[in-house]
C-alpha positions as CSV (number, residue, x, y, z in Angstrom):
1,M,-200.4,29.3,67.4
2,N,-201.1,28.2,70.9
3,K,-198.9,25.2,71.8
4,T,-201.7,23.0,73.0
5,A,-203.7,23.7,69.9
6,L,-200.7,23.1,67.6
7,T,-199.9,19.7,69.3
8,F,-203.5,18.7,68.8
9,F,-203.5,19.8,65.2
10,Q,-200.3,17.9,64.4
11,D,-201.6,14.8,66.1
12,L,-204.8,15.0,64.1
13,M,-202.9,15.4,60.9
14,A,-200.7,12.4,61.7
15,T,-203.8,10.2,62.2
16,P,-205.3,8.6,59.0
17,S,-209.1,9.3,58.7
18,P,-210.3,8.2,55.3
19,T,-213.9,8.8,54.6
20,G,-216.1,6.2,56.2
21,W,-213.2,5.1,58.5
22,E,-212.7,8.3,60.4
23,H,-212.6,6.7,63.9
24,R,-208.9,7.1,64.5
25,G,-209.0,10.8,63.8
26,Q,-212.2,11.2,65.7
27,N,-210.7,9.7,68.8
28,I,-208.1,12.5,68.8
29,V,-210.9,15.2,68.3
30,A,-213.1,13.8,71.0
31,A,-210.2,13.7,73.5
32,Y,-209.4,17.4,72.8
33,M,-213.1,18.4,73.0
34,K,-213.5,16.7,76.4
35,C,-211.0,19.2,77.9
36,Y,-213.4,22.1,77.1
37,A,-216.9,21.0,76.3
38,D,-219.7,20.4,78.7
39,T,-220.5,17.1,77.0
40,V,-218.9,15.1,74.1
41,E,-220.8,12.4,72.3
42,T,-220.3,10.4,69.1
43,D,-223.4,9.7,66.9
44,V,-224.2,6.5,65.0
45,H,-222.3,7.6,61.9
46,G,-219.2,8.6,63.8
47,S,-219.6,12.4,64.0
48,V,-218.2,13.8,67.3
49,H,-220.4,16.4,69.0
50,G,-218.8,18.8,71.6
51,V,-221.5,20.9,73.3
52,M,-221.2,24.0,75.5
53,N,-224.1,25.8,77.3
54,P,-226.6,23.2,76.1
55,G,-229.5,24.8,78.0
56,A,-229.6,27.9,75.8
57,T,-232.6,28.5,73.6
58,V,-230.6,29.4,70.5
59,R,-228.4,26.6,69.1
60,V,-225.3,27.3,67.0
61,M,-223.8,24.4,65.0
62,L,-220.2,24.4,63.9
63,A,-219.1,21.7,61.4
64,G,-215.7,20.7,60.1
65,H,-215.4,17.3,58.4
66,C,-212.7,14.9,59.7
67,D,-212.7,12.6,56.7
68,E,-210.1,12.8,54.0
69,I,-210.0,11.2,50.6
70,G,-208.5,7.7,50.4
71,L,-208.3,4.4,48.6
72,M,-209.8,1.0,49.1
73,V,-208.6,-2.5,48.1
74,Q,-210.9,-3.6,45.3
75,Y,-209.1,-6.6,43.7
76,I,-206.0,-8.7,44.2
77,S,-204.4,-10.3,41.1
78,D,-202.8,-13.7,40.9
79,K,-199.4,-12.0,41.1
80,G,-200.3,-10.3,44.4
81,L,-200.8,-6.8,43.0
82,L,-203.7,-4.7,44.3
83,T,-206.2,-2.7,42.4
84,M,-207.8,0.2,44.4
85,S,-211.0,2.1,44.2
86,A,-211.4,5.8,45.2
87,L,-212.9,7.0,48.5
88,G,-214.0,10.5,47.5
89,G,-212.6,12.8,44.9
90,V,-209.1,11.3,44.3
91,N,-206.9,13.0,41.8
92,V,-205.9,9.8,39.9
93,P,-203.0,11.2,37.8
94,L,-201.2,12.1,41.0
95,L,-201.2,8.6,42.3
96,Q,-198.5,7.0,40.1
97,G,-195.2,6.6,42.0
98,E,-196.8,7.4,45.4
99,R,-196.2,5.6,48.6
100,I,-199.3,4.5,50.5
101,I,-200.2,3.0,53.8
102,I,-203.0,0.3,53.9
103,H,-204.7,0.3,57.2
104,T,-205.5,-3.3,58.1
105,A,-206.9,-5.0,61.2
106,K,-203.4,-6.3,61.9
107,G,-201.7,-3.0,61.5
108,P,-200.3,-0.8,58.7
109,V,-199.1,-2.3,55.5
110,P,-196.9,-0.1,53.2
111,G,-197.2,-0.2,49.4
112,V,-196.3,1.7,46.3
113,V,-198.3,2.7,43.3
114,G,-196.5,1.2,40.4
115,V,-195.5,3.1,37.3
116,M,-193.9,2.1,34.0
117,P,-190.3,3.2,33.4
118,I,-190.1,6.1,31.0
119,H,-187.8,4.0,28.8
120,M,-190.6,1.6,28.1
121,I,-193.3,4.2,27.2
122,E,-193.7,5.3,23.6
123,P,-192.6,8.9,23.1
124,K,-196.1,9.8,22.0
125,D,-197.6,8.4,25.2
126,R,-195.1,10.0,27.7
127,E,-197.1,13.1,28.4
128,K,-200.3,11.1,29.0
129,A,-201.5,10.7,32.6
130,A,-203.4,7.8,33.9
131,T,-207.0,8.8,34.4
132,K,-208.6,5.5,35.4
133,I,-207.8,4.3,38.8
134,H,-208.4,0.6,37.8
135,D,-205.5,0.9,35.4
136,L,-203.1,1.5,38.3
137,W,-201.7,-1.2,40.6
138,V,-200.3,-1.2,44.2
139,D,-197.3,-3.3,44.9
140,I,-196.9,-4.5,48.6
141,G,-194.1,-7.0,47.7
142,A,-196.4,-10.0,47.7
143,K,-195.4,-13.0,45.5
144,S,-199.0,-14.2,44.9
145,R,-202.6,-13.5,45.7
146,K,-202.4,-16.0,48.6
147,D,-199.3,-14.2,49.9
148,A,-201.0,-10.8,49.5
149,E,-204.0,-12.0,51.4
150,K,-201.9,-12.8,54.4
151,A,-201.3,-9.0,54.8
152,V,-204.4,-7.3,53.3
153,K,-208.0,-8.1,52.5
154,L,-210.6,-6.8,50.1
155,G,-212.1,-3.6,51.5
156,D,-209.1,-2.5,53.5
157,V,-208.6,1.2,53.2
158,A,-205.4,3.2,52.5
159,T,-204.1,6.8,52.5
160,I,-201.1,8.4,50.8
161,D,-198.0,8.3,53.0
162,A,-197.4,12.1,53.1
163,G,-197.1,13.8,56.5
164,W,-196.7,17.3,58.0
165,T,-193.9,19.4,56.4
166,D,-193.0,22.8,57.6
167,L,-192.3,25.3,54.9
168,K,-191.0,28.9,55.1
169,N,-193.0,31.8,56.5
170,G,-195.4,29.7,58.5
171,L,-196.7,27.6,55.7
172,V,-197.3,23.9,56.2
173,A,-197.9,21.1,53.6
174,C,-199.6,17.8,54.5
175,R,-202.0,15.2,53.1
176,G,-205.7,15.8,54.2
177,F,-205.9,19.4,55.3
178,D,-209.2,19.0,53.4
179,D,-210.8,19.1,55.9
180,R,-209.0,18.1,59.1
181,V,-208.1,21.7,59.4
182,G,-211.9,22.3,59.7
183,A,-212.2,19.7,62.4
184,F,-209.3,21.3,64.2
185,V,-210.9,24.7,64.0
186,V,-214.3,23.8,65.4
187,A,-212.6,21.8,68.2
188,D,-210.3,24.7,69.0
189,V,-213.2,27.1,69.1
190,L,-214.3,25.2,72.2
191,R,-210.9,25.9,73.8
192,Q,-211.3,29.6,73.1
193,L,-214.9,29.7,74.5
194,K,-213.9,27.9,77.8
195,N,-215.1,30.1,80.7
196,K,-216.5,32.8,78.4
197,P,-220.1,34.0,79.0
198,L,-222.3,32.5,76.3
199,K,-225.8,33.4,75.5
200,V,-226.2,30.6,72.9
201,A,-225.7,26.9,72.9
202,V,-222.7,25.8,70.9
203,H,-222.6,22.4,69.1
204,A,-219.1,21.9,67.6
205,V,-219.3,18.8,65.3
206,S,-216.4,17.0,63.6
207,T,-218.4,15.5,60.9
208,V,-217.9,12.3,58.8
209,Q,-218.3,11.3,55.2
210,E,-218.4,14.8,53.7
211,E,-216.3,13.6,50.8
212,V,-219.0,11.2,49.7
213,G,-222.1,13.3,50.0
214,L,-222.1,15.6,53.1
215,R,-223.6,12.7,55.1
216,G,-222.3,13.4,58.6
217,G,-223.2,17.1,58.3
218,R,-226.7,16.3,57.1
219,T,-227.5,13.8,59.9
220,A,-225.8,15.9,62.6
221,A,-227.7,19.0,61.6
222,F,-231.0,17.1,61.7
223,A,-230.3,15.9,65.2
224,I,-229.2,19.3,66.5
225,D,-231.9,21.4,64.7
226,P,-229.7,24.5,64.8
227,H,-230.8,28.1,64.4
228,I,-227.4,29.1,63.1
229,G,-224.8,27.0,61.3
230,I,-221.2,27.7,60.4
231,A,-219.2,25.2,58.4
232,V,-215.4,25.4,58.3
233,D,-213.7,23.9,55.2
234,V,-210.7,24.7,53.0
235,G,-211.2,27.3,50.3
236,F,-209.4,27.7,47.0
237,A,-206.2,29.8,47.3
238,T,-205.4,31.5,44.0
239,D,-201.9,32.6,44.6
240,Y,-200.1,30.0,42.4
241,P,-200.0,29.2,38.7
242,G,-203.1,28.0,36.9
243,M,-205.8,29.3,39.3
244,N,-208.3,31.5,37.5
245,E,-209.4,34.3,39.8
246,K,-212.1,35.2,37.4
247,I,-213.8,31.9,38.2
248,V,-213.2,31.4,42.0
249,G,-212.3,34.9,43.2
250,T,-209.1,35.9,44.8
251,A,-207.6,34.3,48.0
252,N,-204.0,34.3,49.2
253,L,-202.4,32.3,51.9
254,G,-201.7,34.4,55.0
255,D,-204.4,37.0,54.3
256,G,-206.9,35.5,56.6
257,P,-210.0,33.3,56.4
258,I,-212.3,33.3,53.4
259,L,-215.9,34.4,53.9
260,H,-218.3,33.1,51.3
261,M,-221.2,35.1,49.8
262,G,-224.0,33.6,47.8
263,P,-227.5,32.1,47.9
264,T,-226.4,29.2,50.2
265,Y,-225.3,31.6,52.9
266,S,-227.3,33.8,55.2
267,H,-226.7,37.5,54.4
268,R,-227.4,38.5,58.0
269,L,-224.9,35.9,59.4
270,L,-222.3,37.0,56.9
271,E,-222.8,40.7,58.1
272,I,-222.4,39.6,61.7
273,I,-219.2,37.7,61.0
274,R,-217.7,40.6,58.9
275,K,-218.5,43.1,61.7
276,T,-216.9,40.8,64.2
277,A,-213.8,40.5,62.0
278,T,-213.5,44.3,61.8
279,K,-213.9,44.7,65.6
280,A,-211.4,42.0,66.4
281,K,-209.0,43.2,63.7
282,I,-209.0,39.9,61.8
283,R,-208.2,40.1,58.1
284,T,-210.7,38.3,55.9
285,Q,-211.1,37.6,52.2
286,I,-214.3,37.3,50.2
287,Q,-215.2,34.6,47.5
288,P,-218.6,34.9,45.9
289,E,-220.4,31.7,44.9
290,G,-223.4,31.8,42.6
291,R,-224.8,28.4,43.6
292,G,-224.7,25.8,46.3
293,T,-221.3,24.2,46.9
294,G,-220.3,20.7,48.2
295,T,-219.6,21.6,51.8
296,D,-221.4,21.0,55.1
297,A,-222.8,24.5,54.9
298,Y,-225.1,23.3,52.1
299,A,-226.2,20.3,54.3
300,I,-226.8,22.5,57.3
301,Q,-228.8,25.1,55.3
302,M,-231.2,22.5,53.9
303,T,-232.0,20.7,57.1
304,R,-235.5,20.5,58.5
305,G,-237.2,23.9,58.0
306,G,-234.0,25.7,57.0
307,V,-231.0,27.1,58.9
308,A,-229.1,30.4,58.6
309,A,-225.8,29.0,57.4
310,G,-222.4,30.4,56.6
311,L,-219.1,29.1,55.4
312,V,-215.7,30.2,56.7
313,S,-212.8,28.6,54.8
314,V,-209.0,28.3,55.4
315,P,-207.2,29.2,52.1
316,S,-205.5,26.1,50.7
317,R,-203.2,25.4,47.8
318,Y,-203.1,22.1,45.9
319,M,-206.5,20.7,47.2
320,H,-207.0,17.0,47.0
321,S,-203.3,16.3,46.6
322,P,-200.7,14.8,49.0
323,V,-199.2,18.4,49.5
324,E,-202.1,20.5,50.4
325,T,-200.6,23.7,51.8
326,I,-202.0,26.2,54.3
327,A,-200.7,29.1,56.5
328,L,-201.0,28.2,60.2
329,K,-202.0,31.8,61.0
330,D,-205.1,31.5,58.7
331,A,-206.3,28.4,60.7
332,E,-205.6,30.3,63.9
333,A,-207.4,33.4,62.7
334,T,-210.4,31.3,61.5
335,A,-210.9,29.7,65.0
336,K,-210.6,33.1,66.6
337,L,-213.1,34.7,64.3
338,I,-215.7,32.1,64.9
339,A,-215.1,32.2,68.7
340,E,-215.5,35.9,68.7
341,T,-218.6,35.7,66.6
342,I,-220.2,33.3,69.0
343,I,-219.2,35.4,72.1
344,G,-221.0,38.4,70.4
345,L,-224.3,36.6,69.8
346,S,-227.1,37.7,72.0
347,G,-229.5,34.9,71.0
348,R,-232.0,37.5,69.8
349,E,-230.7,37.9,66.3
350,K,-233.2,37.6,63.5
351,F,-232.4,35.8,60.4
352,T,-235.7,35.6,58.5
353,R,-235.5,37.3,55.2
């Protein structure tokens, strides 16, 4: 991976951006986009828009959401223990025994999610996982509610304390690749388009609040009114135990970006992307989807009078966990594929069915 791009990616992944509180991560994205885009602006919800060739008639919107799942302080007990609520689709059974960082106005506060010693759990209950988040507690070392309130307040947000870990063969594990890898890709597309002749306008958007209802993608698409939209997200890798290829299709880490086929996605746009991949010698994988899915592609497709939308995903293992795992070369190939697709657009393509 390009060294400049890799440094940006690592900085972004090291920066907490829980859904609704994405500003720290968005500052990293905006600074990177400003090196390449003609203009960079942040909208009222916090989505960052990097625009190239804004005067072109045909507008292409790229969207990758910067928000990650997280936690929020919901209650503080008399003993100073915290109860959390979920921001987005938190996998509750994975929380027990985790370290977390609470992001307060005064700075980060470390905490741990408590767990009963196995010695004190009845044998019949030992294989049961906690499924209700309000049954868990976070220990920050406070002696009382008053002591805890000196450090945190109700509504403070938190993320799991799990950072970038290099694995073998170019794989990387980290919290929050869903979908800061998408924000990375759309920003890095601008780098790859710098000084290239473009016949379309490019609106690369690092969107917010996807994990709680596709909100940033929806409002950004309405504002841009694009003719073409490509969302970048993580997709289900199936190369590990328990994944059912009969349900989600087959996708392997290292075998290239996933292209999605189904009623949400423009058949013509998919054809263009596939032809570009063949010409550029970029390996891709296909996952069919029989109905609309919860990504920014759905929000873009449904905006205003309708948009020709597509979804390109980076294969990911262990989604919505602290150890989401991707292949760096898949992220790199995704950015290259989208950049090459945009370079190849004439602005005269027809997408009406």
